[in-house]
C-alpha angles and dihedrals in degrees: 000000000000098000129026108248109231123201093355136128110233114207121204144058104344095214093052093046095045091051088060095053123091115258115270092009100117127084098178139013118193118202114196110231154224100112127158095002094154091137125201092191136026117284125198132196121231089265088057096248113140120250113234106223121233116245100170122127093243092062100052128116 
């Protein structure tokens, strides 16, 4: 990365992108859930809509 991106959202594989950033240059990293939502019971959001659990291969323990 030639220039440090400031106040930007970087889309892509987080490991690949973070490896390009200078050490100690990041204040926050946001990972977009859901992760590990293999629910055993029903889960509801604050607005009372039901969460649809993930059953895809990528989200298995």
